[in-house]
C-alpha positions, 0 to 999 in steps of 0.5 A: 156359205157353209163356212160362214153359217158355221162360224156364225153358229160358233159365235152364237153359241159361244155367246151363250156360254160366256154370258153367265160369266159376264153376268157374274162379273157385272153382278159383282159390281152391283148393289143389292138394288141393281141386281134386278136390272136387266143390264149386265154391267151397272152404270156406276160400277161398285168396286167397293164390293171387292174391298169390303167382301175381302175384310167381310169375315170379323177378325179375318181378311181373305188373305188368311184363307188364301194363305191357308188354301195355298199352303194346303194345296202345296202340301197336298201337291208334294204329297201327291207327286212324291207317292204317285210318281214312285207307285206308277213307276213300281207298276210300269217297270218293277216285277214283284210278286202278285203284281197283277193282283195288286194292279187289279185291286188298284183299279177296283178302288178307282171304280169305288164311289168316293161317297161311301168312304166318307163316314169310315174315313172321318171316323178313322180320322176322329179316332186319330185326333186328325179333326180340325187339322190338315192331316186328313187332306195330306196323309192319304196323299202320301200313300197314293190314296187321296182324292184322285190318288188311284187316277193319278197312278193310272195315268202315270203308269200309262205314260211311264209304259210308253217310254222305252225300256232300252233307256233302262237297260243303257242305265243299269250298264252305266251303274244306275240303280232303279232309283237313279233310273227313276230320278234321271230318266223316267221323272224328266220324260214324264213331265207332261203327265206330271203337270196334268197330275198337278192340274188335276190335284190343284183343281179337285182339292181347291174345290173340295168344299165338302172335305174342308167343311167336314174336318176343319172347324176353326176359322183360323184354318178355314180355306177360301170356300169356307170362307165364302160360306161364312159371308153367305151366313154371317150377315143378316142382311146379305150383300150379294155383290160382295159375295159374288166379288169374292166368289170371282176372286176365289176362281182366279187362282184355278183359272190361272193355273189352267191357263198357263199350264194348259199346253202341258195338260193337253200334251199329257192327256194326248201322249198318255192316250196314244202311248196307253 
C-alpha cells in the first residue's frame, strides 16, 4: 500500500513538473489567438511557426546564429580543457614555491561574485579593442579564469588527487616526463571529470546571455540567445508562436548534450565526491 501511494505521489508530482514543458511545446504550435485556449495542444498544429521563426530575422536565418554559437562553444571548450587540466595537474601533482598560497588564492576567487567583475572586465576588454569580438569569451578560458574556470580547476584537482601516485612513479622509472605522465596517464583516467567539465562549460556558455549582450554588437556575430531577443524586439505585432518555437529549438542542443553524456556526468560527480 505504501509503495502504491508513493508511486501515485511521484506520478502526480512528475505531471506537475512536466506540464510547463508540454504547454511550451503546444504553445509553439499555436497562433496568437489560440494562446489563451485552455487546451495544451491546438486542434490544427501551426507547424509554420518553426519555418517562419527560423527566418524571422531580416537578412539572416537561425542557421547563421547556430554556426556562431557552436563555433564559439567549440573554441571555449578547447580553451577551457587545455588550461584547466594543466592547472589542475600542477596543483595536484607538482610541488612549487607558495603552492598553498596560490591554491588558497584560487579558492578565494571561487567565492567572488561574478557581478563585481563585469564593469572592470568590460573596461579592460574595451581598452584592448576586443568588444564586438569573441576574444572576451575565449582568452579568459585560455587562462583558466573564464566563467566557471576556478570551479573546473577545483573539480579536476579533487579527481586527480584520487589517482594513485604509484602510477607516476612507474612512469618516471620508464623515463616519462611530467608532461608525458599528464598526457599518457592522468588525462585518460580523468575522462569522467573532463566530460563533467565539458557539460558544465557547454551549458553555462550556451546560456550566457548577459555576456553575449555586453560584448557582441554586430548581428553577424550574434548567438542564438541574442537572436531570440531580436525576434522579441523586431516585430510590431509579436508572433508568440514563432518566438516559442525558436526558444524550444534553442534548448535542444543543451538537452541532447546532457542526455547523451549523462552517464559520464553522474560518474564524474560521484567519483570526485568520493575521492575528494
